[in-house]
N, C-alpha and C positions, 0 to 999 in steps of 0.2 A: 440341761446342755449336751449329755454325750448323743441322747437321742437325736437333737434337733441336726446338730453337726455332721451325723452320719447321715441323714436325709439329706440334707444340705448336700454333701457330699456325693452319695446316690444320685440327687437330680442334677449334677454335673457333670457326673459320669454318664448316665445314662445318654446326657447331650451330647457330649461324645461320641460315644456309640453309636449314639443316630447319623449322625453327620459322616461319620467315616467312611460308608460305602463311595459317596461322592465328595469328599477331603479332599482338598490340593493335598498330593502324599508329601511331598519335602517341606521343608521347611520355607516359614516366610517372612521371617526375623531374620538381623544379622546381628551376632552377638552384642554388639553397641545396644540395639536398642531392647533386647532381652534385658541386660543391664540395668538400663534405664526402668523397664516395665518392674522389675524384681527387687532393686539393691532400694533398701532404705534405710534411715540410721539407726543402729538397734537401739531399743526404748529402755528404761531401767525397770519399766515396771508392766511391760508386754503391751498385747492389742488384745481386743475382742477376736475371740478364737471364729467365729464366724466370717467376721472383717478378713481374718488371714488367708481364711481357707480361699475367699471368693477373689482375694487378690494374688494368690497363688493361683487358680485356678485361669484366672483373665490374664495375668504375665504371661505364664507360661505357655500359653495357648498356639502361638503363632511361632515359637520354637520346638514346639511339637512334629514329629514325621510321623506319619500313618501306617507305619510298620504293621501295627495290627488288623490292617486294613487290606481288601481282595489284590490290590493294586501294588503292594509293595513287594519286587524283586530282589532286593539287595541282601549278600551276605547272608544268604540260606539265613532266613529267619523267619519262626513260624508268626501265627498269630496267638490268640486264645481263645479255645473252644469256649463257648457261656459256660457248658457245667463246672471248666476245669477254673472259669474265671469268678465264679460265683463261689467256688469250694475256696480259691485263693483268699477271698475277702473274710469266708468261716475262718482260716486259718487265721490272719490277722489281729479278727475279733478275739477267737480263743488263747492268741498271744501263749502258745506254748514253746519251751524251750524240749527241743527233743534229742538230749543229750542223753538222757538214761530213763529206762523204764520209769523209775522212779519219781521222775520230774513230768512225766507224759504215759500216761500207759497206754493213750488212745494214740496216740503220735506213733510210739512204737507197735502197736498189734498193726496199724495201720500199713507202715513200712515193711511189718512179716508178712503181709498177705502181696501187698506191690511187689516185692520179692518174689512169690510163685508166680504171680502173673504175667511180669515181665519174661522170667525165663521161661516161661509154658511157650509167650508169645515169639520169642527169639530161637525156643526151641537151641537152646543153652544146658549144660549138664546141670540138673535140676540142686545139687549140691552145694553150686558155685557160691560164693558169698557175694551180698551187692548193698553197694552204699549208697546215699542220695546227697550227691554235692551240689555245688555252684553252677557248674555248668561243663561244657567240654574240656576248659581246661586243667580242673580239679580234678575230673574224671580221669584223664590221662595221667594226672603228676600220683594219683591214688593207685592205678594200676602198675604205675611205672616203679613205684615206693615197693609193692609187693613183688615186682620183678626182681627188682634190687635185691630184697630180702630172700627171695625162694633162688635166686640162681649163686648168692654169695652164701648163703645157708649150705647148698650141695657141696663148697668148696671150703666148708669147714668154717667159714666167717661169722661172726653176728655182728650184722652191721648197725643192728638198732642200738647196742651196746658198746663196741669198740669203734662204730665211726669208720669212713674212708679209708683213714690214715694207715698205711699198711698193711689193705684188704688185697687183696689178690685183683689185679686189672680186670673190670669189665669191660668187653670190647659190645659198643654199641650201634646195631647195625642197625640205621632205616631206609625208606626212600628218599631216593633224590628229589621226589614231589612230597617229602612228609608234609603235616601242617604245621606251622610255627610254633603251636602248642607243644609238640613231641621236645622242640630243641627249647623251649621254655621251661618244659617240666624235669631235662634234660640238667640245667641250669639249676633249678631249688634242688634237686637233687644232690647237688656237690659233684656232679661228675662233669661239667663244662658242657663247652660243643664243639670244641677245635678237635676235639679227637672221635667225632661221630664218621661211621663209616656210610657215606653216599652208595645205593644198588640202584645200577641205571634202568631205566622205567623205559616204557614203550610211545608211540606219537599218543595215545592216548594217556600218559600219565600212569599208568601199573607198571609197577614194579616186575622186572624182568625174573623170572624163575630161575632162567640159566644162570644171570649173572650173581643171583643169590647163592648159587652152589657153588658157584667159582669164588665168591666173594668168604662164603666159611670154610671153603677149601683150607684157608690159609689161615684161619684162626684155630690159636689155642685156649682153653679157659673161659669162665664165665661169658656167656652171651647173650643180648637181649636181641630179639630182632621186631620191630616195629613196622607195621604192613599196614595197609588204609581200604578202609569199605567207603567210597564214594570220596573222590578227589575231589577235592573242594572247587575247583576251576571246572572238570571235565564231567564229574560225577562216577569217573571208572571205578571199577573194584578191582582189587588186585587178585592174580589167580591164587585166592587164598589157602585151598587144597594142598595143592602143589606147595607152594611154599611152608604151610604146617609142615609136610612130610620131608620136606628138607630140613627146616628149623630143628627138627625133631631128630633127625637124624644125627644131630651134632647137638642131643642134650641142650639145645640154647630154648631161652621163652621167647615165645611170640606171641605180642601183644596186636590187636588191631583197634586201630582208630576209625571207629564207626559212628562219630558226632551224629551225622544223619542218615546215613547208608545203611546201617546196621537194622533200622525200620524195615528194609526190603525183605529181611527174614520174616514177615509178618504179613505177607501177601504170596498167594501161591503165585503170582503174574511175576514174582518178581526175585523168588525165594532161589531159581536156580542160579543166579547173579554171583548170590552170597554160600554157595557151595563150598563145605569144606570151612565155614567159618567157626563149625563148632568145634574144632578140632585145637583152637588157640588155647593158650595160658588167660587172657584177659583180654578185656572188652571196654570201648569206652562210650559213652553217649550221651546227646544231649537232649533231652526229651522238652526243651522247648523246639526244637525246630519242627520235626515230624510229629510229634505228637501234640503239639499245639496245646500247651500247658503256661502259664505265667514264667516270666523271666526267673532266674535263680534256681533251676533244675536239672541238672547233671545226675546223670547214673554211670558208675561203676561194676563193675560184674569182674571177678576172678575166679576163676575155676580153683584154683587150692584155696578154701575158704583159709587153710589154718596159716598159709602165707600172709592172707589178706590179712587178716586181723593182728597176726603178730606185727604186722607194719605200721597198724596204726593206732593199738590199742596201748594205753599206761592205764596201772590203778594208783589210787589214793584214799590214804584212812578214811576221809571225811566222804567218800563218794556210796552210796549204796547200790553196788552193783549188782547184778542178779548172777547167780548161779544154775538157774532152772533153766526154764523154755523162754522163759522171759526175756525178750529182746533190746540189748542197750544199744542202742543207735550210733554212739559215737566210737564204738571199736570197729567202724568199718568205713570212715571219712577222717580227714584232718581236723574237724572241728569238733567244738562240745558244743557253748550255746549255740543253736542255730534253728533259723525256722523252720517248722513241721512242716517238710517240702513234700511229704507223701500223700497228704492229703487230695492235693491237686492231681497227682499222677493216678492216686485211686480213681477219684471221680469219673476223669478222663478214661480211664479203662472201662471201666464198671458201663459207663454210658455209654460207650462204641461199639465195645464187644469186639471178638475177632473180626468178623467184617465188615463193622465201623471204620476199625484200624485200618483195615487192608483196602477199603474202598478210599479211605484218606489220603493213602500213600498212593495207591492206581490213578486218581483224578490227577493229582499233581502232576504226575510221570506222564499221564497224558495233555494236560496242559500245557507241559513242556515242550512235547511232540508236536503239537499245536502252532505253537511260539515258531518253532523249527520251519513248521513247514509252510506257514504265513511268511515268513521273513525271509525263508529261503527262495522263495517264488519271484523275488524281486532279483534281477541280474547284479544289483548293484550290493547286492550284501550276500555273505558267504556265512555258513554255518561250519565252525572249525572243530567239532568234536561231534562224535557217534553219540545221540542222544539218549542214555540208558535208564537213566533215574531223572530226576528232576531239574539239571543244571541244562542251560545250551548257552554256547559262547558264540560271538558272532563279530562280525567285523566289518566295516563298509567301505569299498574298493580295495585297496593295496596303500593305505596313508594310513598312518597312527594319528596324525593331527587330524585326519577328518572323522577317527573312530572318536577319540576324544570328545572332538567337539560334538557330535550328536550325542554322547554320552552324558555331555554337560547341556546341551538343550532339552532334551528329554527331564534333566532332573531339575530344570528350570519349569519346564512346561508344566506341569506337576499331575498330569494325565495317570503316571504312573513314576516307578522310581527302580533305577536300577545301578547296577556298582561297573564301574570299569575294572580291568586287570590285564595284566602280561601274559600272553599264554603262546610259549616257545618263541619269547622273544619279541613278541608282536602287540599290539595294543589290541583290546576285547573288549567287546562289551558281553558282561555276565547277568546272565537272567537265572534265578535260582525261585522255584516255583515248589514254595511251603506251604503258604496259607491254605487252612480248611475251607475257606471262604471265597476262595477266587472260582471264579466261573468262567464257562467258554467266552461268553461275553465280554469279561474282563479283558482276558486275553485280546478277542479280537479289537475291543475299544483299545489296550496298550500296543498294541502291534500297530495301529493306525496313528498313533500320537508317535509312535517311532520312525515311520516313514517321512508323517510331514516335517520332522526334525531333521530326519537327513536330507528331504528334499528343499527346505529350507539352509543346511549348510553346502546345499549346491554338490549334493552328492553322486556326481556323474560317478561310472563303474571304469 
């Protein structure tokens, strides 16, 4: 039964992958239609497993978005490299608990090797702690938990044992354009968001070094500064070297949210854009974005591995924790029982190598420039940002309504899918090129569809 079910799942999966390059990218069913297709009375004795797999595949199909395909440009969502997808299937079959060495020596060793490779690719301190979490949200949370431990330890306070009540106040300094996951992490860590100190940004969304210097001059006590490598709208990178030098003058912890932009460190073409990144104290990354591995794959890196481990680890009598070179993975993340995320990351990095990863990043950046070039030649279109990575911001005429209308038409038309945003108070189309399989032809086809939708919307300049 197990083999026949896996064969059936493989058959349905292959059919989906085969049609993905030409698939209508957006959803093709309403919520009510999906409920009608999928909701059945729960039986007492269950149903035939093969029939359930078929019903699931058939019922869900029209509600699936082609985000793994080459013409999905929404929300900085990458696809899945074939080798990473295959490794992820093995991960499900192996069904390892990646918490401690004793529950899966293979998962422990793989994450240790992936840790070394990632620090080499990003050229970050080789002794840094690395954890494999669900995504960018938990990468930021874990890094900021380590930051909380580090700055309060320097102030003589043990936050893990004594909590925040009565602790020295921590000044939380963030970019005015910081990602929402930074704010949410502050909430989960017990800091709240009301007291966040926001630093001014420039016209591309980069934190201004002069504004940070002026801000820190007024503060005394523990400080955490959050910078950004890859603005979620413009792709811009903060002036990291300047920010690091200013932060460390004030004994502040500098965290960099590099959910996608950190991969710029892996290519010579973009490395200068992230100059000074190595001077930070912690970094967050989402491997699903630009390494193109399946979902549930974030990376947290902390230079002070002692603070990282102290913020995460606990012990219990029943655990067979290691005392030698073996890695207990749970000591670097907020979870114990979890998926063995390192297998897919290991497979992707090993298959691509340094040049392959650099090419993946460079190709996406070139496709973003191609989008800007094609669309920008039309007098009805304005490109709002400097295209430095994989993000393109587009506006149609000077009308919020027309811009939003074009976005909605493109999403319905189905050639490609992209999202809307608000940039400097105005509606904009946001194009994020993050997929390994996107070609120049995909960009041409998508650009033509966008301009057709603009014409249908009556898009005069």
